[in-house]
C-alpha positions as CSV (number, residue, x, y, z in Angstrom):
1,X,35.5,104.2,165.1
2,X,36.3,107.4,163.2
3,X,39.9,108.1,162.2
4,X,41.2,111.7,162.4
5,X,43.0,111.9,159.0
6,X,44.8,115.1,159.9
7,X,46.2,113.7,163.0
8,X,47.2,110.5,161.2
9,X,49.0,112.5,158.6
10,X,50.9,114.6,161.2
11,X,51.9,111.4,163.0
12,X,53.2,109.9,159.8
13,X,55.3,112.9,158.9
14,X,56.6,113.1,162.5
15,X,57.8,109.5,162.2
16,X,59.7,110.2,159.0
17,X,61.2,113.4,160.6
18,X,62.5,111.4,163.5
19,X,64.0,108.9,161.0
20,X,66.0,111.8,159.5
21,X,63.9,112.4,156.4
22,X,63.0,116.0,156.2
23,X,62.2,116.4,152.5
24,X,60.1,114.4,150.0
25,X,62.6,114.5,147.2
26,X,65.2,117.3,147.5
27,X,65.6,120.9,148.3
28,X,65.2,121.9,144.6
29,X,61.7,121.8,143.2
30,X,60.9,119.1,140.6
31,X,58.7,119.5,137.6
32,X,57.0,116.0,137.6
33,X,55.1,116.9,134.4
34,X,58.3,117.5,132.4
35,X,59.0,114.7,129.9
36,X,62.0,112.5,130.8
37,X,65.2,113.6,129.0
38,X,66.2,111.3,126.1
39,X,68.8,108.7,126.8
40,X,72.2,109.5,125.5
41,X,73.0,107.8,122.2
42,X,74.9,104.6,122.5
43,X,78.5,105.0,121.3
44,X,79.4,102.6,118.5
45,X,81.8,99.9,119.5
46,X,85.4,100.4,118.6
47,X,86.2,98.7,115.3
48,X,87.8,95.3,115.5
49,X,91.3,95.3,114.0
50,X,91.3,93.6,110.7
51,X,92.7,90.1,110.6
52,X,95.9,89.5,108.5
53,X,95.3,89.3,104.8
54,X,98.3,87.1,103.8
55,X,100.0,84.1,105.3
56,X,103.2,86.0,106.0
57,X,101.2,88.7,107.8
58,X,99.4,86.0,109.8
59,X,102.8,84.6,111.0
60,X,103.9,88.1,112.1
61,X,100.6,88.7,113.9
62,X,100.9,85.3,115.6
63,X,104.4,86.1,116.8
64,X,104.0,89.8,117.7
65,X,100.4,90.6,118.6
66,X,100.1,91.4,122.3
67,X,96.6,89.9,122.4
68,X,97.6,86.4,121.7
69,X,97.5,84.0,124.7
70,X,101.1,82.9,124.0
71,X,102.3,86.3,125.1
72,X,101.5,85.3,128.7
73,X,103.8,82.2,128.6
74,X,107.5,82.1,129.0
75,X,108.0,79.5,126.2
76,X,109.2,81.0,122.9
77,X,106.8,80.6,120.0
78,X,107.4,78.0,117.3
79,X,105.9,79.4,114.1
80,X,104.3,77.3,111.4
81,X,106.5,76.0,108.5
82,X,106.0,74.8,105.0
83,X,104.5,76.1,101.7
84,X,101.1,77.7,101.2
85,X,98.7,75.7,99.0
86,X,100.4,72.5,100.2
87,X,98.7,69.2,99.5
88,X,98.5,68.6,103.2
89,X,98.3,70.9,106.3
90,X,99.0,69.2,109.7
91,X,97.8,70.8,112.9
92,X,98.9,69.6,116.4
93,X,97.8,71.1,119.7
94,X,101.0,72.7,121.0
95,X,104.8,72.1,121.0
96,X,106.0,69.2,123.1
97,X,108.8,69.8,125.6
98,X,111.3,68.3,123.1
99,X,109.9,70.7,120.5
100,X,110.6,73.6,122.7
101,X,114.2,72.5,123.1
102,X,114.6,71.9,119.4
103,X,112.6,75.1,118.5
104,X,110.7,73.0,115.9
105,X,107.5,71.0,115.9
106,X,107.6,67.2,115.9
107,X,111.2,66.8,117.2
108,X,112.8,63.8,118.9
109,X,111.2,60.3,118.8
110,X,107.7,61.7,118.1
111,X,109.1,63.5,115.1
112,X,110.7,60.4,113.7
113,X,107.3,58.6,114.0
114,X,105.6,61.6,112.5
115,X,107.9,61.5,109.4
116,X,107.1,57.7,109.1
117,X,103.4,58.5,109.2
118,X,103.8,61.1,106.4
119,X,105.8,58.7,104.2
120,X,103.1,56.0,104.7
121,X,100.5,58.5,103.5
122,X,102.6,59.5,100.5
123,X,103.9,62.9,101.8
124,X,107.2,64.3,103.2
125,X,107.8,67.0,105.7
126,X,109.3,69.5,103.2
127,X,106.2,69.4,101.1
128,X,103.5,69.9,103.8
129,X,102.5,72.8,106.0
130,X,102.9,72.2,109.7
131,X,101.2,74.3,112.4
132,X,99.8,74.1,115.9
133,X,96.8,75.4,117.7
134,X,99.1,77.2,120.1
135,X,102.5,78.3,118.9
136,X,104.1,78.1,122.4
137,X,103.8,75.7,125.3
138,X,102.0,77.0,128.4
139,X,103.1,75.9,131.9
140,X,102.2,72.3,132.5
141,X,100.7,72.1,129.0
142,X,97.4,73.4,130.4
143,X,95.3,76.0,128.6
144,X,92.1,77.9,129.6
145,X,88.8,77.4,127.8
146,X,88.9,81.0,126.6
147,X,92.3,80.4,125.0
148,X,91.1,77.4,123.2
149,X,88.2,79.4,121.8
150,X,90.6,82.0,120.6
151,X,92.9,79.4,119.0
152,X,89.9,77.8,117.3
153,X,88.8,81.2,116.0
154,X,92.1,82.2,114.5
155,X,92.7,78.8,113.0
156,X,89.8,79.3,110.6
157,X,91.7,82.3,109.2
158,X,95.0,80.4,109.3
159,X,93.6,77.5,107.2
160,X,92.0,79.9,104.8
161,X,95.3,81.7,104.2
162,X,97.4,78.6,104.0
163,X,94.9,77.1,101.6
164,X,95.9,73.4,101.8
165,X,94.2,70.7,99.8
166,X,93.7,68.6,102.9
167,X,93.9,68.9,106.7
168,X,95.3,66.4,109.2
169,X,94.6,67.0,112.9
170,X,96.8,65.3,115.4
171,X,95.7,64.7,119.0
172,X,92.5,64.6,120.9
173,X,92.6,68.3,122.0
174,X,93.1,69.4,118.4
175,X,90.2,67.4,117.1
176,X,87.9,68.5,119.9
177,X,88.8,72.2,119.3
178,X,88.4,72.1,115.5
179,X,85.8,69.4,115.0
180,X,83.2,69.7,117.7
181,X,80.6,66.9,118.3
182,X,78.1,66.9,115.4
183,X,80.4,68.6,113.0
184,X,80.9,65.5,110.8
185,X,81.1,61.8,110.6
186,X,82.1,60.0,113.8
187,X,85.4,58.2,114.2
188,X,88.6,58.9,112.4
189,X,87.2,59.0,108.8
190,X,87.1,61.9,106.4
191,X,85.2,65.0,107.5
192,X,85.2,68.7,106.4
193,X,86.6,71.6,108.2
194,X,84.8,74.9,107.7
195,X,87.1,77.9,107.5
196,X,86.9,81.6,106.4
197,X,87.2,80.7,102.8
198,X,85.0,77.6,102.5
199,X,85.9,74.0,103.6
200,X,88.6,71.5,103.2
201,X,88.7,67.7,103.7
202,X,90.0,66.8,107.1
203,X,91.1,63.6,109.0
204,X,91.7,63.6,112.8
205,X,93.8,60.9,114.4
206,X,96.2,60.2,117.3
207,X,99.2,62.3,118.0
208,X,102.6,60.5,117.6
209,X,103.3,61.0,121.3
210,X,100.4,58.7,122.1
211,X,101.4,56.1,119.6
212,X,104.8,55.9,121.3
213,X,103.2,54.9,124.5
214,X,100.3,52.9,123.1
215,X,101.5,51.0,120.0
216,X,98.1,49.2,119.7
217,X,96.6,52.5,118.5
218,X,98.7,52.4,115.4
219,X,96.2,50.3,113.6
220,X,93.4,52.8,114.1
221,X,95.7,55.6,113.1
222,X,96.6,53.8,109.9
223,X,92.9,53.5,109.0
224,X,92.6,57.2,109.4
225,X,95.6,57.8,107.2
226,X,94.0,55.5,104.6
227,X,91.0,57.9,104.4
228,X,93.4,60.7,103.7
229,X,95.3,58.6,101.0
230,X,92.0,57.6,99.3
231,X,90.9,61.3,99.2
232,X,94.1,62.4,97.7
233,X,93.7,59.9,94.9
234,X,90.1,61.0,94.1
């Protein structure tokens, strides 16, 4: 059977015309042999604002910067307290409801137990630096994963500027944020926290709020504090 190519072509074009296609490309002629125009140069990303260079500037940035997750929450921020270059920096996850009322970290019964823990380890509150992953309390105490990542990122700068000799992390959420699995020895023993300026010995243990409800955990907490005491004597 012989196919009439001319008729087949006419039928093909007629089919497209009925479909509403009356031009192969456009009304304007196209030079298909012309080289493709070069792609526009990629604009450089906007420079990231420099992080604070001093501890005082960091406090101001933490309290006033619009990009901090705490700006979305109604709770007033509770800023870190204590001297720089302290023998010990304590980090908790966020203010407790009693802390929000008192406008200070470790208030009420948990604060009394916290002070007792410090005394047992040879420290006092006036001589240590106290901070939290989040300076304010979110609704229901719940935070998003992206906010935890942000808090972890800025804490590396925070520790570098505070420059403590040792670090004590209180609470499971704090330990998981700053000491991810595989980042050091298991358990509540001595580890090292890497920050922007190097590393610092760190111990992670229970928050006083848990010890109030589970007194049996005090023995394990004391073993963790002993690691801190032994390191301070070395």
